[in-house]
PDB file with one MODEL, atoms N, CA, C and O in Angstrom:
MODEL        1
ATOM      1  N   MET A   1     -38.862 -12.526  72.526  1.00  0.00           N
ATOM      2  CA  MET A   1     -38.824 -13.775  73.241  1.00  0.00           C
ATOM      3  C   MET A   1     -37.827 -13.655  74.389  1.00  0.00           C
ATOM      4  O   MET A   1     -36.780 -13.022  74.246  1.00  0.00           O
ATOM      5  N   LEU A   2     -38.151 -14.256  75.511  1.00  0.00           N
ATOM      6  CA  LEU A   2     -37.295 -14.175  76.685  1.00  0.00           C
ATOM      7  C   LEU A   2     -36.154 -15.177  76.607  1.00  0.00           C
ATOM      8  O   LEU A   2     -36.315 -16.309  76.152  1.00  0.00           O
ATOM      9  N   ASN A   3     -35.023 -14.729  77.056  1.00  0.00           N
ATOM     10  CA  ASN A   3     -33.866 -15.595  77.210  1.00  0.00           C
ATOM     11  C   ASN A   3     -33.934 -16.280  78.562  1.00  0.00           C
ATOM     12  O   ASN A   3     -34.678 -15.842  79.440  1.00  0.00           O
ATOM     13  N   PHE A   4     -33.180 -17.329  78.741  1.00  0.00           N
ATOM     14  CA  PHE A   4     -33.136 -17.993  80.039  1.00  0.00           C
ATOM     15  C   PHE A   4     -32.553 -17.073  81.100  1.00  0.00           C
ATOM     16  O   PHE A   4     -32.992 -17.111  82.250  1.00  0.00           O
ATOM     17  N   LEU A   5     -31.580 -16.249  80.744  1.00  0.00           N
ATOM     18  CA  LEU A   5     -30.936 -15.350  81.704  1.00  0.00           C
ATOM     19  C   LEU A   5     -31.825 -14.167  82.074  1.00  0.00           C
ATOM     20  O   LEU A   5     -31.566 -13.492  83.070  1.00  0.00           O
ATOM     21  N   ASP A   6     -32.862 -13.906  81.293  1.00  0.00           N
ATOM     22  CA  ASP A   6     -33.765 -12.796  81.592  1.00  0.00           C
ATOM     23  C   ASP A   6     -34.603 -13.050  82.841  1.00  0.00           C
ATOM     24  O   ASP A   6     -35.122 -12.105  83.436  1.00  0.00           O
ATOM     25  N   PHE A   7     -34.739 -14.295  83.240  1.00  0.00           N
ATOM     26  CA  PHE A   7     -35.530 -14.604  84.425  1.00  0.00           C
ATOM     27  C   PHE A   7     -34.853 -14.105  85.694  1.00  0.00           C
ATOM     28  O   PHE A   7     -35.535 -13.837  86.683  1.00  0.00           O
ATOM     29  N   ASN A   8     -33.536 -13.975  85.692  1.00  0.00           N
ATOM     30  CA  ASN A   8     -32.813 -13.514  86.871  1.00  0.00           C
ATOM     31  C   ASN A   8     -32.844 -12.002  87.027  1.00  0.00           C
ATOM     32  O   ASN A   8     -32.524 -11.489  88.099  1.00  0.00           O
ATOM     33  N   LYS A   9     -33.219 -11.284  85.987  1.00  0.00           N
ATOM     34  CA  LYS A   9     -33.253  -9.824  86.059  1.00  0.00           C
ATOM     35  C   LYS A   9     -34.469  -9.389  86.871  1.00  0.00           C
ATOM     36  O   LYS A   9     -35.559  -9.946  86.744  1.00  0.00           O
ATOM     37  N   LYS A  10     -34.253  -8.393  87.695  1.00  0.00           N
ATOM     38  CA  LYS A  10     -35.355  -7.877  88.514  1.00  0.00           C
ATOM     39  C   LYS A  10     -36.133  -6.843  87.705  1.00  0.00           C
ATOM     40  O   LYS A  10     -35.561  -5.870  87.213  1.00  0.00           O
ATOM     41  N   LYS A  11     -37.414  -7.054  87.573  1.00  0.00           N
ATOM     42  CA  LYS A  11     -38.257  -6.122  86.836  1.00  0.00           C
ATOM     43  C   LYS A  11     -38.910  -5.107  87.764  1.00  0.00           C
ATOM     44  O   LYS A  11     -39.123  -3.957  87.380  1.00  0.00           O
ATOM     45  N   GLU A  12     -39.223  -5.524  88.961  1.00  0.00           N
ATOM     46  CA  GLU A  12     -39.841  -4.629  89.938  1.00  0.00           C
ATOM     47  C   GLU A  12     -39.365  -5.012  91.329  1.00  0.00           C
ATOM     48  O   GLU A  12     -38.935  -6.140  91.566  1.00  0.00           O
ATOM     49  N   LYS A  13     -39.449  -4.060  92.240  1.00  0.00           N
ATOM     50  CA  LYS A  13     -39.001  -4.325  93.604  1.00  0.00           C
ATOM     51  C   LYS A  13     -40.059  -5.146  94.322  1.00  0.00           C
ATOM     52  O   LYS A  13     -41.244  -4.812  94.304  1.00  0.00           O
ATOM     53  N   LYS A  14     -39.615  -6.223  94.952  1.00  0.00           N
ATOM     54  CA  LYS A  14     -40.523  -7.086  95.699  1.00  0.00           C
ATOM     55  C   LYS A  14     -40.419  -6.752  97.181  1.00  0.00           C
ATOM     56  O   LYS A  14     -39.439  -6.159  97.632  1.00  0.00           O
ATOM     57  N   ASP A  15     -41.442  -7.140  97.925  1.00  0.00           N
ATOM     58  CA  ASP A  15     -41.459  -6.910  99.366  1.00  0.00           C
ATOM     59  C   ASP A  15     -40.741  -8.008 100.125  1.00  0.00           C
ATOM     60  O   ASP A  15     -40.705  -7.991 101.356  1.00  0.00           O
ATOM     61  N   TYR A  16     -40.177  -8.949  99.418  1.00  0.00           N
ATOM     62  CA  TYR A  16     -39.504 -10.055 100.073  1.00  0.00           C
ATOM     63  C   TYR A  16     -38.264 -10.451  99.269  1.00  0.00           C
ATOM     64  O   TYR A  16     -38.084 -10.036  98.124  1.00  0.00           O
ATOM     65  N   GLU A  17     -37.438 -11.242  99.885  1.00  0.00           N
ATOM     66  CA  GLU A  17     -36.242 -11.757  99.238  1.00  0.00           C
ATOM     67  C   GLU A  17     -36.190 -13.258  99.495  1.00  0.00           C
ATOM     68  O   GLU A  17     -36.474 -13.713 100.602  1.00  0.00           O
ATOM     69  N   ILE A  18     -35.834 -14.009  98.491  1.00  0.00           N
ATOM     70  CA  ILE A  18     -35.748 -15.457  98.646  1.00  0.00           C
ATOM     71  C   ILE A  18     -34.287 -15.823  98.851  1.00  0.00           C
ATOM     72  O   ILE A  18     -33.440 -15.541  98.004  1.00  0.00           O
ATOM     73  N   VAL A  19     -34.000 -16.452  99.980  1.00  0.00           N
ATOM     74  CA  VAL A  19     -32.657 -16.935 100.285  1.00  0.00           C
ATOM     75  C   VAL A  19     -32.769 -18.419 100.611  1.00  0.00           C
ATOM     76  O   VAL A  19     -33.871 -18.952 100.739  1.00  0.00           O
ATOM     77  N   THR A  20     -31.633 -19.076 100.742  1.00  0.00           N
ATOM     78  CA  THR A  20     -31.671 -20.488 101.097  1.00  0.00           C
ATOM     79  C   THR A  20     -31.250 -20.658 102.541  1.00  0.00           C
ATOM     80  O   THR A  20     -30.371 -19.950 103.034  1.00  0.00           O
ATOM     81  N   SER A  21     -31.883 -21.597 103.211  1.00  0.00           N
ATOM     82  CA  SER A  21     -31.549 -21.890 104.599  1.00  0.00           C
ATOM     83  C   SER A  21     -30.335 -22.811 104.633  1.00  0.00           C
ATOM     84  O   SER A  21     -29.792 -23.175 103.590  1.00  0.00           O
ATOM     85  N   ARG A  22     -29.912 -23.185 105.842  1.00  0.00           N
ATOM     86  CA  ARG A  22     -28.757 -24.074 105.982  1.00  0.00           C
ATOM     87  C   ARG A  22     -29.003 -25.429 105.332  1.00  0.00           C
ATOM     88  O   ARG A  22     -28.069 -26.080 104.863  1.00  0.00           O
ATOM     89  N   SER A  23     -30.259 -25.849 105.306  1.00  0.00           N
ATOM     90  CA  SER A  23     -30.573 -27.147 104.711  1.00  0.00           C
ATOM     91  C   SER A  23     -30.783 -27.054 103.203  1.00  0.00           C
ATOM     92  O   SER A  23     -31.028 -28.067 102.548  1.00  0.00           O
ATOM     93  N   GLY A  24     -30.689 -25.855 102.651  1.00  0.00           N
ATOM     94  CA  GLY A  24     -30.821 -25.684 101.215  1.00  0.00           C
ATOM     95  C   GLY A  24     -32.233 -25.410 100.746  1.00  0.00           C
ATOM     96  O   GLY A  24     -32.466 -25.281  99.545  1.00  0.00           O
ATOM     97  N   LEU A  25     -33.180 -25.316 101.663  1.00  0.00           N
ATOM     98  CA  LEU A  25     -34.562 -25.044 101.296  1.00  0.00           C
ATOM     99  C   LEU A  25     -34.774 -23.546 101.111  1.00  0.00           C
ATOM    100  O   LEU A  25     -34.096 -22.750 101.760  1.00  0.00           O
ATOM    101  N   PRO A  26     -35.694 -23.146 100.246  1.00  0.00           N
ATOM    102  CA  PRO A  26     -35.942 -21.714 100.065  1.00  0.00           C
ATOM    103  C   PRO A  26     -36.591 -21.109 101.303  1.00  0.00           C
ATOM    104  O   PRO A  26     -37.439 -21.726 101.948  1.00  0.00           O
ATOM    105  N   MET A  27     -36.177 -19.894 101.617  1.00  0.00           N
ATOM    106  CA  MET A  27     -36.692 -19.206 102.795  1.00  0.00           C
ATOM    107  C   MET A  27     -36.979 -17.768 102.381  1.00  0.00           C
ATOM    108  O   MET A  27     -36.150 -17.131 101.731  1.00  0.00           O
ATOM    109  N   PHE A  28     -38.137 -17.259 102.751  1.00  0.00           N
ATOM    110  CA  PHE A  28     -38.533 -15.908 102.403  1.00  0.00           C
ATOM    111  C   PHE A  28     -38.151 -14.965 103.534  1.00  0.00           C
ATOM    112  O   PHE A  28     -38.473 -15.216 104.695  1.00  0.00           O
ATOM    113  N   VAL A  29     -37.469 -13.886 103.197  1.00  0.00           N
ATOM    114  CA  VAL A  29     -37.107 -12.869 104.173  1.00  0.00           C
ATOM    115  C   VAL A  29     -37.985 -11.661 103.888  1.00  0.00           C
ATOM    116  O   VAL A  29     -37.900 -11.055 102.820  1.00  0.00           O
ATOM    117  N   ILE A  30     -38.830 -11.317 104.857  1.00  0.00           N
ATOM    118  CA  ILE A  30     -39.758 -10.204 104.702  1.00  0.00           C
ATOM    119  C   ILE A  30     -39.321  -9.091 105.633  1.00  0.00           C
ATOM    120  O   ILE A  30     -39.087  -9.322 106.820  1.00  0.00           O
ATOM    121  N   GLU A  31     -39.210  -7.885 105.098  1.00  0.00           N
ATOM    122  CA  GLU A  31     -38.836  -6.748 105.930  1.00  0.00           C
ATOM    123  C   GLU A  31     -40.026  -6.336 106.788  1.00  0.00           C
ATOM    124  O   GLU A  31     -41.167  -6.400 106.331  1.00  0.00           O
ATOM    125  N   PRO A  32     -39.774  -5.914 108.025  1.00  0.00           N
ATOM    126  CA  PRO A  32     -40.886  -5.494 108.886  1.00  0.00           C
ATOM    127  C   PRO A  32     -41.520  -4.215 108.352  1.00  0.00           C
ATOM    128  O   PRO A  32     -40.838  -3.391 107.744  1.00  0.00           O
ATOM    129  N   PRO A  33     -42.804  -4.049 108.574  1.00  0.00           N
ATOM    130  CA  PRO A  33     -43.474  -2.836 108.102  1.00  0.00           C
ATOM    131  C   PRO A  33     -42.992  -1.607 108.859  1.00  0.00           C
ATOM    132  O   PRO A  33     -42.467  -1.707 109.968  1.00  0.00           O
ATOM    133  N   ASP A  34     -43.179  -0.457 108.244  1.00  0.00           N
ATOM    134  CA  ASP A  34     -42.746   0.795 108.857  1.00  0.00           C
ATOM    135  C   ASP A  34     -43.519   1.105 110.131  1.00  0.00           C
ATOM    136  O   ASP A  34     -43.036   1.859 110.975  1.00  0.00           O
ATOM    137  N   SER A  35     -44.694   0.544 110.282  1.00  0.00           N
ATOM    138  CA  SER A  35     -45.507   0.846 111.459  1.00  0.00           C
ATOM    139  C   SER A  35     -44.866   0.326 112.740  1.00  0.00           C
ATOM    140  O   SER A  35     -45.201   0.809 113.821  1.00  0.00           O
ATOM    141  N   LEU A  36     -43.954  -0.644 112.655  1.00  0.00           N
ATOM    142  CA  LEU A  36     -43.290  -1.143 113.855  1.00  0.00           C
ATOM    143  C   LEU A  36     -42.321  -0.121 114.424  1.00  0.00           C
ATOM    144  O   LEU A  36     -42.031  -0.137 115.621  1.00  0.00           O
ATOM    145  N   ASN A  37     -41.819   0.763 113.580  1.00  0.00           N
ATOM    146  CA  ASN A  37     -40.885   1.781 114.047  1.00  0.00           C
ATOM    147  C   ASN A  37     -41.603   2.936 114.734  1.00  0.00           C
ATOM    148  O   ASN A  37     -40.974   3.708 115.458  1.00  0.00           O
ATOM    149  N   ASN A  38     -42.889   3.063 114.523  1.00  0.00           N
ATOM    150  CA  ASN A  38     -43.652   4.196 115.046  1.00  0.00           C
ATOM    151  C   ASN A  38     -44.575   3.781 116.187  1.00  0.00           C
ATOM    152  O   ASN A  38     -45.711   4.249 116.260  1.00  0.00           O
ATOM    153  N   LEU A  39     -44.111   2.920 117.067  1.00  0.00           N
ATOM    154  CA  LEU A  39     -44.947   2.460 118.170  1.00  0.00           C
ATOM    155  C   LEU A  39     -45.110   3.563 119.213  1.00  0.00           C
ATOM    156  O   LEU A  39     -44.180   4.322 119.484  1.00  0.00           O
ATOM    157  N   THR A  40     -46.291   3.636 119.783  1.00  0.00           N
ATOM    158  CA  THR A  40     -46.557   4.594 120.850  1.00  0.00           C
ATOM    159  C   THR A  40     -46.817   3.828 122.140  1.00  0.00           C
ATOM    160  O   THR A  40     -46.829   2.597 122.149  1.00  0.00           O
ATOM    161  N   SER A  41     -47.022   4.557 123.217  1.00  0.00           N
ATOM    162  CA  SER A  41     -47.267   3.896 124.503  1.00  0.00           C
ATOM    163  C   SER A  41     -48.596   3.140 124.499  1.00  0.00           C
ATOM    164  O   SER A  41     -48.778   2.216 125.292  1.00  0.00           O
ATOM    165  N   ASP A  42     -49.518   3.517 123.626  1.00  0.00           N
ATOM    166  CA  ASP A  42     -50.791   2.799 123.528  1.00  0.00           C
ATOM    167  C   ASP A  42     -50.610   1.408 122.926  1.00  0.00           C
ATOM    168  O   ASP A  42     -51.461   0.536 123.099  1.00  0.00           O
ATOM    169  N   ASP A  43     -49.505   1.205 122.223  1.00  0.00           N
ATOM    170  CA  ASP A  43     -49.262  -0.065 121.552  1.00  0.00           C
ATOM    171  C   ASP A  43     -48.511  -1.063 122.419  1.00  0.00           C
ATOM    172  O   ASP A  43     -48.148  -2.138 121.942  1.00  0.00           O
ATOM    173  N   ASP A  44     -48.272  -0.734 123.674  1.00  0.00           N
ATOM    174  CA  ASP A  44     -47.547  -1.646 124.556  1.00  0.00           C
ATOM    175  C   ASP A  44     -48.356  -2.925 124.746  1.00  0.00           C
ATOM    176  O   ASP A  44     -49.586  -2.882 124.770  1.00  0.00           O
ATOM    177  N   PRO A  45     -47.679  -4.058 124.882  1.00  0.00           N
ATOM    178  CA  PRO A  45     -48.418  -5.304 125.087  1.00  0.00           C
ATOM    179  C   PRO A  45     -49.175  -5.291 126.408  1.00  0.00           C
ATOM    180  O   PRO A  45     -48.757  -4.657 127.377  1.00  0.00           O
ATOM    181  N   VAL A  46     -50.284  -5.994 126.427  1.00  0.00           N
ATOM    182  CA  VAL A  46     -51.117  -6.061 127.620  1.00  0.00           C
ATOM    183  C   VAL A  46     -50.427  -6.964 128.634  1.00  0.00           C
ATOM    184  O   VAL A  46     -49.976  -8.060 128.302  1.00  0.00           O
ATOM    185  N   LYS A  47     -50.353  -6.490 129.874  1.00  0.00           N
ATOM    186  CA  LYS A  47     -49.717  -7.281 130.925  1.00  0.00           C
ATOM    187  C   LYS A  47     -50.660  -8.385 131.369  1.00  0.00           C
ATOM    188  O   LYS A  47     -51.877  -8.209 131.421  1.00  0.00           O
ATOM    189  N   LYS A  48     -50.066  -9.529 131.687  1.00  0.00           N
ATOM    190  CA  LYS A  48     -50.868 -10.642 132.185  1.00  0.00           C
ATOM    191  C   LYS A  48     -51.370 -10.323 133.584  1.00  0.00           C
ATOM    192  O   LYS A  48     -50.683  -9.686 134.382  1.00  0.00           O
ATOM    193  N   GLN A  49     -52.570 -10.776 133.856  1.00  0.00           N
ATOM    194  CA  GLN A  49     -53.098 -10.612 135.196  1.00  0.00           C
ATOM    195  C   GLN A  49     -52.459 -11.671 136.083  1.00  0.00           C
ATOM    196  O   GLN A  49     -52.335 -12.832 135.694  1.00  0.00           O
ATOM    197  N   THR A  50     -52.064 -11.263 137.262  1.00  0.00           N
ATOM    198  CA  THR A  50     -51.433 -12.214 138.172  1.00  0.00           C
ATOM    199  C   THR A  50     -52.504 -13.011 138.907  1.00  0.00           C
ATOM    200  O   THR A  50     -53.604 -12.522 139.161  1.00  0.00           O
ATOM    201  N   VAL A  51     -52.159 -14.230 139.235  1.00  0.00           N
ATOM    202  CA  VAL A  51     -53.071 -15.106 139.966  1.00  0.00           C
ATOM    203  C   VAL A  51     -53.002 -14.716 141.441  1.00  0.00           C
ATOM    204  O   VAL A  51     -51.909 -14.593 141.995  1.00  0.00           O
ATOM    205  N   PRO A  52     -54.151 -14.522 142.082  1.00  0.00           N
ATOM    206  CA  PRO A  52     -54.122 -14.186 143.506  1.00  0.00           C
ATOM    207  C   PRO A  52     -53.407 -15.273 144.311  1.00  0.00           C
ATOM    208  O   PRO A  52     -53.422 -16.449 143.947  1.00  0.00           O
ATOM    209  N   GLN A  53     -52.791 -14.857 145.395  1.00  0.00           N
ATOM    210  CA  GLN A  53     -51.973 -15.769 146.187  1.00  0.00           C
ATOM    211  C   GLN A  53     -52.800 -16.906 146.782  1.00  0.00           C
ATOM    212  O   GLN A  53     -52.307 -18.031 146.870  1.00  0.00           O
ATOM    213  N   ILE A  54     -54.027 -16.649 147.188  1.00  0.00           N
ATOM    214  CA  ILE A  54     -54.854 -17.702 147.783  1.00  0.00           C
ATOM    215  C   ILE A  54     -55.171 -18.786 146.750  1.00  0.00           C
ATOM    216  O   ILE A  54     -55.212 -19.971 147.080  1.00  0.00           O
ATOM    217  N   VAL A  55     -55.393 -18.378 145.509  1.00  0.00           N
ATOM    218  CA  VAL A  55     -55.669 -19.345 144.445  1.00  0.00           C
ATOM    219  C   VAL A  55     -54.424 -20.184 144.181  1.00  0.00           C
ATOM    220  O   VAL A  55     -54.521 -21.394 143.973  1.00  0.00           O
ATOM    221  N   ARG A  56     -53.268 -19.553 144.190  1.00  0.00           N
ATOM    222  CA  ARG A  56     -52.016 -20.270 143.985  1.00  0.00           C
ATOM    223  C   ARG A  56     -51.774 -21.280 145.101  1.00  0.00           C
ATOM    224  O   ARG A  56     -51.305 -22.389 144.845  1.00  0.00           O
ATOM    225  N   ARG A  57     -52.093 -20.901 146.336  1.00  0.00           N
ATOM    226  CA  ARG A  57     -51.911 -21.819 147.464  1.00  0.00           C
ATOM    227  C   ARG A  57     -52.842 -23.023 147.352  1.00  0.00           C
ATOM    228  O   ARG A  57     -52.437 -24.153 147.625  1.00  0.00           O
ATOM    229  N   VAL A  58     -54.088 -22.781 146.952  1.00  0.00           N
ATOM    230  CA  VAL A  58     -55.044 -23.879 146.798  1.00  0.00           C
ATOM    231  C   VAL A  58     -54.577 -24.823 145.692  1.00  0.00           C
ATOM    232  O   VAL A  58     -54.659 -26.042 145.846  1.00  0.00           O
ATOM    233  N   CYS A  59     -54.093 -24.280 144.590  1.00  0.00           N
ATOM    234  CA  CYS A  59     -53.595 -25.113 143.488  1.00  0.00           C
ATOM    235  C   CYS A  59     -52.394 -25.932 143.930  1.00  0.00           C
ATOM    236  O   CYS A  59     -52.289 -27.113 143.602  1.00  0.00           O
ATOM    237  N   ASP A  60     -51.489 -25.310 144.671  1.00  0.00           N
ATOM    238  CA  ASP A  60     -50.322 -26.036 145.171  1.00  0.00           C
ATOM    239  C   ASP A  60     -50.743 -27.150 146.129  1.00  0.00           C
ATOM    240  O   ASP A  60     -50.192 -28.250 146.080  1.00  0.00           O
ATOM    241  N   TYR A  61     -51.706 -26.875 146.992  1.00  0.00           N
ATOM    242  CA  TYR A  61     -52.190 -27.881 147.943  1.00  0.00           C
ATOM    243  C   TYR A  61     -52.794 -29.072 147.200  1.00  0.00           C
ATOM    244  O   TYR A  61     -52.524 -30.225 147.537  1.00  0.00           O
ATOM    245  N   ILE A  62     -53.609 -28.783 146.192  1.00  0.00           N
ATOM    246  CA  ILE A  62     -54.241 -29.857 145.424  1.00  0.00           C
ATOM    247  C   ILE A  62     -53.180 -30.661 144.677  1.00  0.00           C
ATOM    248  O   ILE A  62     -53.265 -31.887 144.609  1.00  0.00           O
ATOM    249  N   SER A  63     -52.189 -29.983 144.120  1.00  0.00           N
ATOM    250  CA  SER A  63     -51.137 -30.685 143.380  1.00  0.00           C
ATOM    251  C   SER A  63     -50.334 -31.604 144.280  1.00  0.00           C
ATOM    252  O   SER A  63     -49.993 -32.717 143.881  1.00  0.00           O
ATOM    253  N   VAL A  64     -50.028 -31.154 145.494  1.00  0.00           N
ATOM    254  CA  VAL A  64     -49.223 -31.957 146.413  1.00  0.00           C
ATOM    255  C   VAL A  64     -50.014 -33.155 146.902  1.00  0.00           C
ATOM    256  O   VAL A  64     -49.475 -34.258 146.984  1.00  0.00           O
ATOM    257  N   HIS A  65     -51.280 -32.957 147.228  1.00  0.00           N
ATOM    258  CA  HIS A  65     -52.077 -34.030 147.815  1.00  0.00           C
ATOM    259  C   HIS A  65     -52.785 -34.887 146.769  1.00  0.00           C
ATOM    260  O   HIS A  65     -53.477 -35.839 147.130  1.00  0.00           O
ATOM    261  N   ASN A  66     -52.633 -34.583 145.520  1.00  0.00           N
ATOM    262  CA  ASN A  66     -53.254 -35.363 144.457  1.00  0.00           C
ATOM    263  C   ASN A  66     -52.495 -36.652 144.217  1.00  0.00           C
ATOM    264  O   ASN A  66     -53.090 -37.647 143.802  1.00  0.00           O
ATOM    265  N   ASN A  67     -51.205 -36.661 144.467  1.00  0.00           N
ATOM    266  CA  ASN A  67     -50.387 -37.861 144.223  1.00  0.00           C
ATOM    267  C   ASN A  67     -50.521 -38.731 145.389  1.00  0.00           C
ATOM    268  O   ASN A  67     -49.926 -39.808 145.427  1.00  0.00           O
TER     269      ASN A  67
ENDMDL
END
């Protein structure tokens, strides 16, 4: 039969840890996967496409004259 104190013993390693936040609520801390350490140049984030200058000027003109 289990004792009350047996619940605090770790039986197996978990992928997360439960801590409390400043407000006292439970918060799960998850370690990042190993794949984040092995990033290559192919994994770089995709750059945003810039808006052509003529489109930006038209948008600015409409915004100014809309009011």
